[in-house]
N, C-alpha and C positions, 0 to 999 in steps of 0.2 A: 236108218238114221233118223233123227228128229227132223221136223219140217224145216228147220232153219238150215239144213244141209245145202240148200240151193242158194243161200245168201252169199253174196260175193265175199264178205268179210271172213266167213268160216271157210269157204272154198280156198281162199288164199292161204289160210293157216294150215288146212289139211294138205295142201300141195307141198308145204314145207317138208312133210314127212317122206316125200317121194324123191327127194334130190339124191345125188350120188353119194352123199355122206352117210345115208342111212341104209343099213342092211335089213333084209327081211328076217323075221323070226323063223327059225328052222326047227328041226325035230328036237334039238337040244332043249327047247322050251317046254317040252311035254314030259309027263311021267311022274316026277317026284313032287310036283306041286309048287306051292307058293314060295317056299324057302330056297328052292334050287337056284333062283336068280342071283342069290348072294352066297353061293357055295364057297367062294374064295374069301369071304369076309368073316370076321369073328361072329360066331353064333352065341348070343348072350342068353343062355338057357336057365340061369339061376340068379337069385338075388345077390349072392356073394360075388359071383363073377362080374355082375353088372356094377356093383359098388366099387369093386377093385379097379375096374377099367375107368369108370367115370371119375374116380378120385385123382387120376393122373393129369386131367386136363382142366384148365380154367379158361380155355378159349377154343373155338372151332378148330378141327383138325386141318381144314383147308382154308386158305385165305383168298381164294378167287371170288368172283362176284356171282357165281352160280347161285340160283335160288334153291333153298332146301324145302322139300315137301315131305311131310310125315303122314302116313296113313296108319291109324291105330284103332284098336277096339278089342273088347272081350269077344271071345269066339261065339258066344250065344247072344251078343248084343249087336248094336249098329256100329258102322264104321265112321270114324271121324277123319277129316282132312284138314291139315294145318299147313299154311304156306308161310315161310319165314325168310326174311332177307339176312337175318343173323340169328343163329340158334340160341344166343344169349338173350334175345329180345322177344317180346310178345309177338305172336303171329300177326301178319297183316291181313290174313284171311283164315277164318276158322268156321267149319260147318260140319254138322252131323249129317251124313249122307243117308238117304232113304233105302239102305240095303244092309243086309246082314254081313258081318265080317267074314263068315264062312263062304258066303256067296262070292265075295270079292276074291278070296283065296282061290276058289275054283276057277274064276275067270282068269286070274293071273297064270294059272297052270296051263291055260290054252296057248300062252305065248304072246298074245296081242290084246291090249286093253286100251280103249279110248273112252275117257270120261268127258262128257259134254255137259256143262252147266250153263243154262240159258236163263237170262233175266229178261222179263217183259216190261220192266220199268220204262216209262216213256221220257222221263226227265233225264237230262245229262248233267245235272248239277253235281252229282257225285262221281267219284272215280269208280271205275268198273268194279274193283275189289270191295267197294263200300256198299254195293247194292245188297239188299236184304233177302228177297225171295227168289229162289232159283228152282227151275225144273231140272232134274238130273237124269241123264241118259248114260247107260253103260253099254258099249258096243252096239249102239243103235236102238236099244230097248229102253223105254221110259221106266224109270224106277219110282218116280214120285217127285214130291216137292220138299224143299228144305229151306230153313231160315238161317242166315248167317248169324253166328254168335257175336254179340257186341262185346261180351266179356268171357273170359275163361272160367269154367267151373273149377271147383277144387280138384276134381278127378283129372280134368284136362291139364290143369297147371302141374299136377303131380307127375304126369307122364312127360310133359315137355321139360320139366326140371330134371327128371332122370336122364333125359336124352340130351341135355344141354351141351355135353362135350362130344357127342357122336355126330359125325358128318354123314356117314352112310352105314347101312346095315339092316339086318332083319332078324327077328327072334322073339323071345318071350320075356316079358318084364315081370318083376314081382308085383303082385296086386297090392293095392293100398291096405286091404284087409282080407282076412280069411273069408269073411261073409261075401265079399265081392267075388272071390274066386269060386266059392261054392254055388252062388246064384248064376253067375254069368260066364264062368269058365276062364281059361287062361287069357291073360292080357297080351296080345300080340302087337307088333309094330313092324313097319317097313319105312325106312328113311333113305332118301337118295337125293342127289343133286340134279337139278333140272335146268336146262337151257330155256330162258324166258324170251319169247318172241312177241312183241307188241305189234299187232296188225293195224290197230287204230284205237281211238278212245273207247270203242265198243267191242273190241276183240283182242284177246291175249291167248297165247298157247304156251304150254310147258312140256318140254320133251326130256324124258329121262336120259341122263348121261350114263353110259355103260362104264362101270368102274374097271372093267378089264382092259380097256384100250387106252388108258392114260388120258382121259378127258374127252374122247370122241363120243358121239352119240350112240344109241343102241345099235347093236349089230357089228361088234368087233370081230376081227378075224385072227387066225393063228391057230397052230396045232394045239396049244395048251389053253386056248380061250374057251371058257364056258359061256355060251351065248345066253344073254339075259333076255327075258321077255321085253317087249317094247310097250312102254306105258306113256301115254300122252294125255294131257288134261287141257280142255278148252273152256275158256270163259267168254261168253258171247252175250251181248245186250241187243235184243231185237229192237230195231228202229220202228 
């Protein structure tokens, strides 16, 4: 884990994952990789199917207050993370992570992923999600540094527009151009609802809600339940 793991703010957020409402990721999280976690959800593997589905919705599929997080990127490129309170509105936090999309897919197939984003900014005049420079850790290993995007690029706006009517799911999106597909590979995405836990003005955590158990957190039970990998994201500002 990163050096901040001993900080009280992060410890309190990490402890949230060990309460009785969260199950552990079992053997079901292994084997078929990244997309198994949403086996029960529509797999949008073609542009025609995507357009047909998105054309039916002009508002989010779910109306609760859960936060929506989208992880997307070309297979040969870097992974982007977008946090939205409303899928029809611009993200409140958008960053290109210092890791390849295929690396993240591999980590997800292990069944348990913890992303920690650490800001070393000393001033507290900004909200936590407004900080710019972040050190990024994945499952305790430092991946590098990233700078939060002030504005969406055309390609990022393209993806979020395509997904504006999708509340949760995973799959492949049509690329904006054949050139992009040839250079960077397929454009993949994973979108899910997350429970947002604010520890303090310097720490927030997001815990993925398992779609299989009707609104509970990761680790649902039942004979017909396909257990989803557990994904949690932590934003921490070092004091």
